[in-house]
N, C-alpha and C positions, 0 to 999 in steps of 0.2 A: 477412499471416501466414496460413499454411495452417491449415485446420481441425484437422488432426492435431496440429500443433505447439501450437495453442491448447488442445486437449483434454489433451495431455501436460502442459503447464504448469499447467493447472487441477488435474489429478490430482496433480501433484507438490506444489502448494500445499496441497491438501486433505490429502494424506498427511503432509506436514510438520506441518501444524496438528494433525492427529489424533495423530501420533506425539508431538508436544510435550505434548499433553493427557494421553496415557497414560503418558508417561515422567516426569510431574510437573515439567515445566519451568515455572519461575516467574519473575516479574519480580524482578530483583535491585536495580536502581536506575533512576531516571529517566535518560533520554537527553537531555542538555542540547543546546539549539540546534535542536530539532525540535518540531513541533506535529502533532497528528493532523488529517488531512483525509480526506474520503471521496470516492468517485467521484461525479461529477455525472450520475447516470443516473436515469431514471424507474424506477418499480417494475417495469414491463413489460420495460425494457431489462436491468435487473439479473437478471431470470429467464431471459433469452434467452442461451443459451450461445454464440451466434455473435457476440454483442457483446463486444468487448474494447477496452481502452484501452492502447495501446502505451506502453512505457517505452523511452526512447532513450538512446544513449550521449552525446548532447550536446544543447544547447538549440536544436535545429533540426529542422524537419519532414523534412529529408533525412539526418539522423544515423541510423546503424544502429539497428534495433529490437532490443532486448535481451530482450524478453519482454512480458508483459501485467501491468498493475497489479492488485494485490489490491484488495479493496473498501475497506480502510482503508490509508492511506498516511502515512508519516512524512515531512513536508515541512520543509525547512530554514527556520528561523525566525531573524530576521524574514523573512516571506514577501516575496520580491522577484522578480517575473517578469523573465526575460531572454529577449528575442525571443519572448515569449508562452509561455514554458515555466517550470516551477518545478523546483528541485532537490529530489530526494527520495532516500530511502534504501530500497533493495530489501531484502527479507527476508534476502538473503545477506550484506548489509552493503555491497554495491556502490552507488556513487552513480549515480543515473539521473535522467533529465529527463522530465517529463510535461507535456503541454499544459495551461496554466493553466485553460482553459475546461472541462477534463475533471474538475476538482476543485472541491469546496465545503467549507466548514467542517464539522467532525464534529458530528453530532447523531444521537441515537437516537429514532426514532419510537415505539418500544415503551416507552422510559423517558427522558423529556425531561431528567431530572436526571443521566443517565449521563455519566460523564467518561471521557476516553481520554488516556492518558499514554504517549508513546513511551518505551520502556524497553530496557535491556540485560537479556536473559534469562539464566537460570542456565546455558544452553549457550553463552553469549558472543555470541549473535546478537541483532540488533535485533528487537523485538516491541512489544507493547502491554500495558499494565495498565489495568484498568478499576476504579479505586477507587470505593467507595460514598460 
């Protein structure tokens, strides 16, 4: 994936997230059948904008790349790898596939008690709630 495309996707994701925050988009209900996972990156990798994890149209390394995974991912539950890939839900609602080795269970270093719940947001799109 080209650097320009990666930058555009990151900018889109950030603007969508920022727009959701300013427009008061909230979690409406949990999204059944999904669990939160996070990218399996080191702290250094997560700060390096050239590092991205591709999401694919199918469970294959040769399937077309549809974009880059966000830091938190809604993964189909129960988690069942297929050809080394996990089925996930892109923020647009599209089903995508991510290499299983690229994900790990969700946890927050800043708050070990933090929870993440895949949710349907007030705009009808998938997102996450973080109940206390």
